[in-house]
C-alpha positions, 0 to 999 in steps of 0.5 A: 781538916777538910776530910775530918769535917766531911767525915763528921758531917757524914756521921751526923747524918747517920746518927740523925737518920737512926734517931728517927722512925727507922725503916729498912728493907730486908731482902730474901735469900735470892735478893728479891724484895717481898711486897708488904709492910710490917709496923713494929714496936708500938702501942696499938690503940685499935679503935675498939675501945680495948686497952693498948697493946704493947710491942704491937706488930701490924702486917700490911700487904696490898693495901690491907691488914694481913695480921695483927699481933705482938712481936712474940706472936707474929713472924715478920715475913722475910723481905717486909718493909719494916717500920719500927715506930720506937714505942709510938702509938698506932691508931686507925686513921681518924674520920670527920663524918660531917664536912662540906667542901669535901670536893676540894683537893687541897682540903682532902690533902690537908685532912689526910696529912693530919691523920684524918683519912676519911671524910663524909661530905653531907651536902654538895650544894654547887653541882648536879649529883652526877657531876658531883659524884664524878668529881668524887671518883676522880679525887679518890684516884689520888691516894694523897687525898683523904677518902671522900664519902659523899651524900650528894645534895640534901634531900628536902621538901619543896621550899624546905631546908636543903636543895633537892626537893621531893613532892610525895612518897613516890617522888621521894622513892624515885629521887633517892633511887636516882641519887643512888644510881648516880653514885651516892654513898648515903642519903642525907635528909633535912628535918627542920622547921626553923633555923637561920631566922626563918621557918621551913616546910618539912618532909612528911613522915610518909616521905621520910619513911619511904626515903629510908626504906628505899635507901636501906633496900639498896644498902645505903644509910640515911643521915638526918639534919636536925636541930631540936628534940621534936626533929629527933623524934621524927628521925627515930620514927622515920628509921634514919641511921644517924642524926647530925647536930646535937639538939639545941633545946633540952633533950628528954631522957625518954628520947635518949632511951628511944634513940639507944633502943633503935641503935641510932648514932649521933654526930653532934657537931659541937664546933658548929654550935660553939661558933654560932654561939660566939657569933650571935651571943647564944647559949646553944653550945652550953645546951648541946654540951649538956645534951651530949653529956647525958647521951654519952653517959647513957651509952649512946653511940657518937661519931666525930663530925664538925660540919666543916665549912657548913656555915660562916663560923670558923672550923678546924681543917685537918685534925678536928681538935676543937671538936675533940676538946668540946667532946671532952668538955662534955664529959666524954672520955678519951677512949669514947672520943677515939672510938667516935673518931674511928669505929663509930665514924666508920659505921655511919660512913657504912664502912665498918667492914672495911675501916675504923679498927685495926684488924686483919682484913681491913683497909690499912688506914693507920696513923702513928702519933708520938704521945699517948692520946689516952693520957692527953688527946693533944697527942693527936696533933703529933702525927708522925706517919700516915698510912693510907690504903696501905701506902705511907703518905706522910713520914716525918722521919723522911722529911 
């Protein structure tokens, strides 16, 4: 009887294992193992906006995607570690391109585990740039952490909205070069004259232009904090690359056209405006939603970002589902939202040559979800596996 019970228990364990996302090592003829992973038997949503590819195969080696195809078009190398996802959906790792408190190991681990494999911190207000970027570099050494892209402090004028003041165009050039020398991945500026119940002095247009020119000369992009349409107009004139926060006054059609002509990206942070509106009984969330709807319908490029921990209101830590739901309520389609969280997000992080889409030559940041997010974006909460820099850091089949 005891022997039968043991046998039944053993058979149950075998069946349970086979029912999960299977992984197997295939030895070569001499018994050695070849480095590399083959993700197979899934539907590929590659981040470009293209239709899903069934029976997809992704070959990964040394942290990079080596090839992308189908089971009929790609030969799996002998010895590859095969991950059969059994009809699940394969996507690029998502990104949150506007967070604060990114220099926090617990936060980075939670983001990575949820499938958000890169975050862009747009305002470290607590340390010097040198100390902050040193902490970032240390955090990047742990592959269990989400990748941290960091702007450092928020560049502003004396007494302005932010914490890193400049006094003239020449001073702006010197300080931006100093931030880049210290390790800034990008530069964030404030174009803000009234928020949080008080007036703020603003950077001059000459200073804004000098900042963007200096950053662009050194292959760094510039993000601008704004809250109203007149700030957007200044950002466009000043040559910034993306603006963060959807404006909370009426957005003129002419500015939508102007922004699209300049190929600028928008990080709308609807979750912030939802929280602020709930807290203070405002309608800023309604205005922002309408503005985003018209911008997206006109063909404007959007990247997902929430302003996590940038204010006292609640934010999602991990997969930014409230932001995603609000974007969908603003009329964005699941395809547009997924592109906003992958391809467009990689662009504003200045990582579009390395991340954001699943294609040969890019870093292997990949998530696998059980359902189809093109049918129901809630499927993004069903992450089964996370591959970060080519290494599996979450596998529900091995929990």
